[in-house]
Each structure stands twice: as structure tokens, then as C-alpha cells.
C-alpha positions as CSV (number, residue, x, y, z in Angstrom):
1,X,119.7,104.3,83.9
2,X,117.5,106.8,85.7
3,X,119.5,109.7,84.2
4,X,119.0,108.2,80.7
5,X,115.3,107.7,81.3
6,X,114.9,111.2,82.6
7,X,116.8,112.8,79.7
8,X,114.6,110.9,77.2
9,X,111.5,112.3,79.0
10,X,112.8,115.8,78.9
11,X,113.7,115.5,75.2
12,X,110.2,114.2,74.4
13,X,108.7,117.2,76.1
14,X,110.8,119.7,74.1
15,X,110.3,118.0,70.7
16,X,106.7,116.6,71.0
17,X,104.7,117.4,74.1
18,X,105.3,121.1,74.5
19,X,103.0,122.2,71.7
20,X,100.2,119.8,72.7
21,X,100.4,121.0,76.3
22,X,99.8,124.5,75.2
23,X,96.7,123.4,73.4
24,X,95.2,121.7,76.5
25,X,96.6,118.1,76.3
26,X,96.4,117.8,80.1
27,X,96.3,114.0,80.3
28,X,99.5,113.6,78.3
29,X,101.1,116.3,80.5
30,X,100.0,114.6,83.7
31,X,101.5,111.3,82.6
32,X,104.7,112.9,81.6
33,X,105.0,114.6,85.0
34,X,104.4,111.3,86.8
35,X,107.2,109.6,84.9
36,X,109.6,112.5,85.1
37,X,109.2,112.4,88.9
38,X,109.9,108.6,88.7
39,X,113.1,109.3,86.8
40,X,114.2,112.0,89.2
41,X,113.5,109.9,92.2
42,X,115.6,107.1,90.7
43,X,118.5,109.6,90.2
44,X,118.2,110.7,93.8
45,X,118.3,107.1,95.0
46,X,121.4,106.5,92.9
47,X,123.2,109.6,94.3
48,X,122.3,108.7,97.9
49,X,123.0,105.0,97.7
50,X,119.4,104.3,98.5
51,X,119.1,101.4,96.1
52,X,121.4,98.6,95.1
53,X,120.6,97.0,91.8
54,X,121.2,93.2,91.7
55,X,122.7,93.2,88.2
56,X,124.7,95.6,86.0
57,X,122.7,98.4,84.4
58,X,120.9,97.3,81.3
59,X,120.6,100.3,79.1
60,X,118.7,98.5,76.3
61,X,116.1,97.7,79.0
62,X,115.9,101.3,80.0
63,X,115.4,102.4,76.4
64,X,112.6,99.9,76.0
65,X,110.9,101.1,79.2
66,X,111.3,104.7,77.9
67,X,109.9,103.8,74.5
68,X,106.8,102.1,76.0
69,X,106.2,105.0,78.4
70,X,106.4,107.5,75.6
71,X,104.1,105.5,73.4
72,X,101.6,105.4,76.3
73,X,101.8,109.2,76.7
74,X,101.5,109.7,73.0
75,X,98.1,108.0,73.0
76,X,96.7,111.0,74.9
77,X,98.3,113.8,72.9
78,X,95.0,114.5,71.0
79,X,92.9,114.9,74.1
80,X,91.8,118.5,74.6
81,X,90.5,119.7,77.9
82,X,88.2,122.3,76.2
83,X,86.1,119.5,74.7
84,X,84.9,118.5,78.1
85,X,82.4,121.4,78.0
86,X,80.4,119.4,75.5
87,X,79.3,117.0,78.3
88,X,78.5,119.4,81.1
89,X,74.8,119.6,80.5
90,X,71.8,117.7,79.2
91,X,73.2,114.2,80.0
92,X,70.5,111.7,79.4
93,X,69.6,109.7,82.4
94,X,72.0,111.6,84.6
95,X,70.0,111.2,87.8
96,X,69.6,107.5,87.2
97,X,73.4,107.1,86.7
98,X,74.3,109.2,89.7
99,X,71.8,107.4,92.0
100,X,73.2,104.0,90.9
101,X,76.7,105.3,91.8
102,X,75.7,106.9,95.1
103,X,73.6,104.1,96.5
104,X,75.9,101.2,95.4
105,X,79.0,102.9,96.8
106,X,77.3,103.8,100.1
107,X,76.3,100.2,100.4
108,X,79.9,99.2,99.7
109,X,81.2,101.6,102.3
110,X,78.8,100.3,105.0
111,X,79.7,96.7,104.1
112,X,83.4,97.1,104.3
113,X,83.7,99.7,107.1
114,X,83.6,97.3,110.0
115,X,86.4,95.3,108.4
116,X,88.4,98.5,107.7
117,X,88.1,99.5,111.4
118,X,89.2,96.0,112.5
119,X,92.2,96.3,110.2
120,X,93.4,99.4,112.0
121,X,92.9,97.9,115.4
122,X,95.6,96.1,117.3
123,X,98.8,95.0,115.4
124,X,98.2,96.4,112.0
125,X,101.2,94.8,110.3
126,X,100.1,91.4,111.7
127,X,96.6,92.0,110.5
128,X,98.0,92.6,107.0
129,X,100.1,89.5,107.0
130,X,97.4,87.1,108.4
131,X,94.5,87.8,106.1
132,X,93.3,84.2,105.6
133,X,90.6,84.3,108.3
134,X,89.2,87.6,107.1
135,X,89.2,86.4,103.5
136,X,87.1,83.4,104.6
137,X,84.6,85.8,106.2
138,X,84.4,87.9,103.0
139,X,83.7,84.7,101.0
140,X,81.0,83.7,103.4
141,X,79.0,86.8,102.3
142,X,78.9,85.5,98.7
143,X,77.1,87.8,96.4
144,X,77.0,90.7,98.9
145,X,80.8,90.8,99.0
146,X,81.0,90.6,95.2
147,X,78.5,93.5,94.8
148,X,80.2,95.6,97.4
149,X,83.6,95.1,95.9
150,X,82.4,95.9,92.4
151,X,80.6,99.0,93.5
152,X,83.8,100.4,95.1
153,X,85.7,100.1,91.9
154,X,83.4,102.7,90.2
155,X,84.8,105.4,92.5
156,X,86.4,107.3,89.6
157,X,83.1,107.6,87.8
158,X,81.5,109.0,90.9
159,X,84.2,111.7,91.0
160,X,83.7,112.5,87.3
161,X,79.9,112.9,87.7
162,X,80.5,115.0,90.8
163,X,82.6,117.4,88.8
164,X,80.0,117.4,86.0
165,X,77.5,118.6,88.5
166,X,79.8,121.3,89.8
167,X,80.8,122.6,86.4
168,X,77.3,122.6,84.9
169,X,75.6,126.0,84.7
170,X,72.7,126.9,86.9
171,X,69.4,125.6,85.4
172,X,71.3,123.1,83.3
173,X,72.1,120.5,86.0
174,X,74.3,122.2,88.5
175,X,73.9,120.7,92.0
176,X,76.4,121.2,94.8
177,X,74.4,118.8,97.0
178,X,74.5,115.9,94.5
179,X,78.2,116.6,93.8
180,X,78.9,116.3,97.5
181,X,77.1,113.0,97.7
182,X,79.1,111.6,94.8
183,X,82.4,112.8,96.2
184,X,81.6,111.2,99.6
185,X,80.5,108.0,98.0
186,X,83.7,107.7,96.1
187,X,85.6,107.1,99.4
188,X,84.1,103.6,99.3
189,X,87.2,102.6,97.4
190,X,89.5,103.7,100.2
191,X,87.3,101.8,102.8
192,X,87.3,98.7,100.5
193,X,91.1,98.6,100.3
194,X,91.5,99.4,104.0
195,X,89.4,96.3,104.8
196,X,92.3,94.3,103.3
197,X,94.7,96.4,105.4
198,X,95.9,98.1,102.3
199,X,97.2,101.7,101.7
200,X,96.8,101.6,98.0
201,X,93.2,102.9,98.1
202,X,94.4,106.2,99.5
203,X,97.2,106.6,96.9
204,X,95.0,105.7,93.9
205,X,92.1,107.8,95.1
206,X,94.3,110.9,95.4
207,X,96.0,110.3,92.1
208,X,92.6,109.8,90.4
209,X,91.0,112.8,92.0
210,X,94.0,115.0,90.9
211,X,93.6,113.7,87.3
212,X,89.9,114.5,87.2
213,X,90.4,117.9,88.9
214,X,92.9,118.9,86.2
215,X,90.5,117.9,83.4
216,X,87.6,119.9,84.9
217,X,89.7,122.8,86.3
218,X,89.2,125.2,83.3
219,X,85.5,124.7,83.5
220,X,85.2,125.5,87.2
221,X,84.2,129.0,88.3
222,X,86.8,130.8,90.4
223,X,84.7,130.7,93.5
224,X,84.2,127.0,93.1
225,X,88.0,126.4,92.6
226,X,88.8,127.7,96.0
227,X,86.1,125.6,97.7
228,X,87.2,122.5,95.8
229,X,90.8,123.0,96.8
230,X,89.9,123.6,100.5
231,X,87.6,120.5,100.5
232,X,90.4,118.5,98.8
233,X,93.0,119.5,101.3
234,X,90.6,118.7,104.2
235,X,89.6,115.3,102.7
236,X,93.3,114.4,101.9
237,X,94.3,115.1,105.5
238,X,91.6,112.8,106.7
239,X,92.3,109.9,104.4
240,X,96.1,110.1,104.9
241,X,95.6,109.3,108.6
242,X,95.1,105.5,108.0
243,X,97.8,105.6,105.3
244,X,100.3,107.0,107.7
245,X,99.2,104.6,110.4
246,X,99.7,101.5,108.2
247,X,103.0,102.8,106.9
248,X,104.4,103.4,110.4
249,X,103.2,99.9,111.4
250,X,104.9,98.3,108.4
251,X,108.2,100.2,108.4
252,X,108.7,101.5,111.9
253,X,111.8,99.3,112.3
254,X,113.3,100.0,108.9
255,X,116.9,101.3,109.0
256,X,116.1,104.6,107.3
257,X,112.6,105.0,108.8
258,X,109.1,104.8,107.4
259,X,109.4,108.0,105.5
260,X,112.3,106.7,103.4
261,X,110.3,103.6,102.5
262,X,107.7,105.8,100.7
263,X,110.4,107.5,98.7
264,X,112.0,104.2,97.7
265,X,108.6,102.9,96.5
266,X,108.6,105.7,94.0
267,X,112.1,105.5,92.5
268,X,113.2,102.0,92.2
269,X,111.1,101.0,89.3
270,X,113.6,101.8,86.6
271,X,116.3,99.8,88.3
272,X,113.9,96.9,89.0
273,X,112.9,96.8,85.3
274,X,116.6,96.6,84.4
275,X,117.2,93.8,86.9
276,X,114.2,91.9,85.6
277,X,115.5,92.2,82.0
278,X,118.8,90.7,83.1
279,X,117.3,87.4,84.2
280,X,115.7,84.6,82.4
281,X,112.0,85.5,82.9
282,X,109.5,82.7,82.4
283,X,106.7,84.0,80.1
284,X,103.3,83.7,81.8
285,X,101.3,84.5,78.7
286,X,98.8,86.8,80.3
287,X,98.1,84.6,83.4
288,X,99.5,87.2,85.7
289,X,98.1,90.5,84.2
290,X,94.9,89.2,82.5
291,X,93.8,86.1,84.4
292,X,90.1,86.6,84.0
293,X,90.4,87.1,80.2
294,X,92.7,84.1,79.8
295,X,90.4,82.0,81.9
296,X,87.4,83.1,79.7
297,X,89.4,82.3,76.5
298,X,90.3,78.8,77.8
299,X,86.7,78.2,78.9
300,X,85.2,79.2,75.5
301,X,87.6,77.0,73.6
302,X,87.6,74.2,76.2
303,X,91.4,74.4,76.8
304,X,93.1,73.0,79.8
305,X,94.9,76.1,80.9
306,X,96.8,76.7,84.1
307,X,95.9,79.5,86.5
308,X,98.2,82.1,88.0
309,X,97.8,80.8,91.6
310,X,98.7,77.4,90.4
311,X,102.1,78.5,88.9
312,X,102.9,81.5,91.1
313,X,105.2,79.7,93.6
314,X,107.1,78.0,90.8
315,X,107.5,81.2,88.8
316,X,108.6,83.2,91.9
317,X,111.1,80.5,92.7
318,X,112.7,81.0,89.3
319,X,113.2,84.7,90.0
320,X,114.6,84.0,93.5
321,X,117.0,81.3,92.2
322,X,118.5,84.0,89.9
323,X,118.9,86.5,92.8
324,X,115.9,88.8,92.1
325,X,112.8,89.1,94.3
326,X,109.7,89.0,92.0
327,X,107.4,91.3,94.0
328,X,109.1,94.7,93.7
329,X,107.6,97.3,91.4
330,X,108.9,97.7,87.8
331,X,106.0,99.8,86.3
332,X,103.1,98.2,84.3
333,X,105.6,97.7,81.4
334,X,107.5,95.2,83.5
335,X,104.3,93.2,84.2
336,X,103.5,93.1,80.5
337,X,107.1,92.0,79.7
338,X,106.8,89.2,82.3
339,X,103.7,87.9,80.5
340,X,104.7,88.4,76.9
341,X,108.4,89.3,76.7
342,X,109.9,92.6,75.9
343,X,108.8,92.6,72.2
344,X,105.3,91.4,73.2
345,X,105.1,94.2,75.8
346,X,106.1,96.8,73.2
347,X,103.5,95.5,70.7
348,X,100.8,95.5,73.4
349,X,101.6,99.1,74.4
350,X,101.5,100.1,70.7
351,X,98.0,98.7,70.4
352,X,97.0,100.4,73.6
353,X,98.4,103.7,72.5
354,X,96.5,103.4,69.1
355,X,93.2,102.7,70.9
356,X,93.8,105.7,73.2
357,X,94.6,108.0,70.3
358,X,91.5,106.9,68.5
359,X,89.3,107.6,71.6
360,X,90.9,111.1,72.0
361,X,90.7,112.0,68.3
362,X,88.5,114.9,67.3
363,X,88.4,114.2,63.6
364,X,85.1,113.4,61.8
365,X,81.5,113.8,62.8
366,X,81.5,110.3,64.4
367,X,83.7,111.6,67.1
368,X,81.2,113.7,69.0
369,X,82.3,114.0,72.6
370,X,79.9,112.2,75.0
371,X,80.0,111.4,78.7
372,X,80.6,107.7,77.9
373,X,83.6,108.7,75.8
374,X,85.0,110.9,78.5
375,X,84.6,108.0,81.0
376,X,86.5,105.7,78.6
377,X,89.3,108.1,78.0
378,X,89.9,108.7,81.7
379,X,89.6,104.9,82.4
380,X,92.3,104.2,79.7
381,X,94.5,106.9,81.2
382,X,94.6,105.1,84.5
383,X,96.5,102.2,83.0
384,X,99.8,104.2,82.5
385,X,99.0,106.6,85.3
386,X,98.5,104.0,88.0
387,X,101.0,101.9,86.1
388,X,103.9,104.1,87.3
389,X,104.0,101.5,90.1
390,X,102.7,98.3,88.5
391,X,99.7,97.0,86.5
392,X,97.0,97.7,89.0
393,X,94.3,96.0,87.0
394,X,95.7,92.5,87.3
395,X,94.8,89.8,89.8
396,X,91.1,89.4,89.0
397,X,90.8,92.1,86.3
398,X,87.6,93.0,88.2
399,X,88.3,96.7,87.8
400,X,88.4,96.4,84.0
401,X,85.2,94.4,83.8
402,X,83.2,96.5,86.1
403,X,84.2,99.8,84.6
404,X,83.7,98.7,81.0
405,X,80.3,97.4,81.9
406,X,79.4,100.7,83.5
407,X,80.7,102.7,80.6
408,X,78.7,100.5,78.2
409,X,75.6,101.0,80.3
410,X,76.0,104.8,80.2
411,X,76.5,104.7,76.4
412,X,73.4,102.6,75.9
413,X,71.4,104.8,78.2
414,X,72.4,107.8,76.2
415,X,71.0,106.2,73.1
416,X,67.7,104.8,74.4
417,X,66.5,107.6,76.7
418,X,64.5,110.7,75.6
419,X,66.1,113.6,73.8
420,X,68.0,116.0,76.0
421,X,65.3,118.7,75.9
422,X,62.9,116.2,77.5
423,X,65.3,114.7,80.0
424,X,65.3,116.1,83.5
425,X,68.8,116.8,84.9
426,X,67.9,118.6,88.0
């Protein structure tokens, strides 16, 4: 299965992606690389016996997964890294936007830091398992907890505005100091996830920082590139410390060691998707991936809908009764299929790809490239990029809501503020 998936990815590059990559379609290329590595990891796990699928290989399921992944990548084929130059100066309300990011995320960092330190103290794995008491403490802070969590989820925007400051020309908004503050404040997301004894914050911060770096790389001066790389290596070394600490605590007694567990996390998705497709999956109709939106829909139309927590145990038991654990990764496509079935997942990805292609399109005068549009494109790209594991935006859908509100705020601010010539960007 992994071999079939990887072959399809390589064929797609040769037939479709190669020409677009030469023209600067960096996001499509990044997504392709992520999923090719997924396929190669799956092949290696097969050859080494590192994974044992529960059911016989389902090649139709593999082809469906491949089709959905290729559709997602195709949505970003029209993105051109050269167009980013259009947003590197004279951003209206730039200081206001940056200040809101810096102060809110520093607040988030201060709020969650004591909890993050406590998570890394004592028996870390036990801290991860028994979170009920800590959750009660979080809830006791009410609005402060909500605000701190929401602020942390804007970390990608902070990194984007940091690079805008670095790549702007002198006299047109360049500020290394403000860029450094924005970069530092973006670590709030890592602290936020560490407070829940999670490693995901490190993984997704690194993935996101790499994506944004590649988008802005052609616009960085050579001297800045060296500094950014050195700062990135230093920062990665620091944030990987808690990641390694939690990993060792969780998997120190694994038969093949903690290091192997990381590799297995990034290679079993294709086989898991095949296994999931071989059982009778109960359709949850969006309750698992889009609970906030389904809840809002039911509230507006006064429908008596169930919630995901109310049915989770029952649904999981159906999986377990058929011999498949329901909590292993199968990419974001698997989560969509669990909600809407295979055909529903394919249609949802088709709509998603169409929206992405429209956002990336350069045709027509109405497609002027703005900072809000760049934010939207990079936000959309995170769905398949982070989705190489699972649909990260599920559970409360808070990340979607917060980021869409922020992008809308930036777009409105661009329209109502003074013209660029009168707007200070210093």
C-alpha cells in the first residue's frame, strides 16, 4: 500500500508538479514532500516489520487516500512565492496588528508557563494521563483561560508578520527588533500545549515555521538568511528539550525504544487508513471534526443534536469490537471519512481544493495580493500540511474560529485605515 501511494506521488510530480515547482509553487512542493516522506516511511516500516496491519491491504482505500492528497496539493499549484513581495511594505495598521499579536501571546505565555513547568515536573507520563485536576484549574480561570488559549493559536500569524518585518526594505517597515519580539511571542503555542503535557506544540510550531520560512526565503537578503538559520537551529534545539523529555517519559519502556516510536508515528497512517476502510465505520456526520460548527447549526435551527463527547465511547467501542483501535493516526482524510464516509470525504476535499485554488489564483484585477490573503492561504495550507497526521483543527474548532476572525480583522483594517502613504509602518 505504501509503495502504491508513493508511486502515485512520484508520478504526480513528474506529470503535474514539476513545472509549477520551477515557477515558485513552494506550498504545493512542501505538501508533496511531506506526503512522499509519509509514503517512504510506510515502505520502511513494511520492510522492517515495524507495523502489523489488522486487516488485509485495501488498495481501493489507498487510491482514495492518494486521490484526496493529490487534490489537496493541487489546490496550491497556482501559489507563486514571488507574489509575496506585494505585501512586504506599506501594510495598513501594521503596528496595531503586531502589537495585538505580541501582547496577547506574551500574556498567553505568562498564563500557561507555570502549568507547563508543572507538567515537566515529577512523573511526566502520569501528569499526561491524569489531567482532570489541571483541567478543573484551567476552567476556574474562566475568560482568562479562554483568552490565553485563543491568543496562543495565532502563533503562525506572529511568525508571518515577523518575516514581513525582516524582508521589508529599510525605510519601508524593516525592523529586526519587532521581528524578534514577534518570533519570541509565537512560542506561546508551545507553552500552551506543554501546559497540557503535549508534544504537539513543538512539532506543529517547527512545521509551520519551516513553511513560512520557505515562503519568505527568496525575499530575504543573504546576510539575513544566515542569521535566520542560526537563530532557527538554536531555537529548535531549545524547544526540542521538552519534546524529547516527554517522549522518553512516554516510551522509555517500549520494546524498540522511544526513538522508534517517533518513526512509527510518521509512517503508519497509510496502513491505518486501509484498516479503517475495512471495518464498518459509524458516520459521525461532522461531530468529530467540526463539533463547534455542528453545534452552531443545531442551535440556529433548534435541533436536538448529539455531541461528540456524548457518543465517543459508543463509537470507539464499535471500532474496538471489530479489532481496530480508533485513536491511531490515518491523516486528516481518515477523520473526514469517519465523519462523512469515503465519498463524502472526497467531495469535501474537492470543495477545499477549489477554495484554495481560488485563493491562490492570480487572474483578474480582483485578485490583488494582500496580507490578509496571504494569511488565508497559509492558514488553508495548514489543513493538509498538519493533516499528514490527523485533522488538527478538530475537538473545539477553536483554531479555525480564532484565525478566521483574525484574518477578517486584518482585512477590515486594510480597508478602513488611511492610505498607505499616510500610514506609519515604522
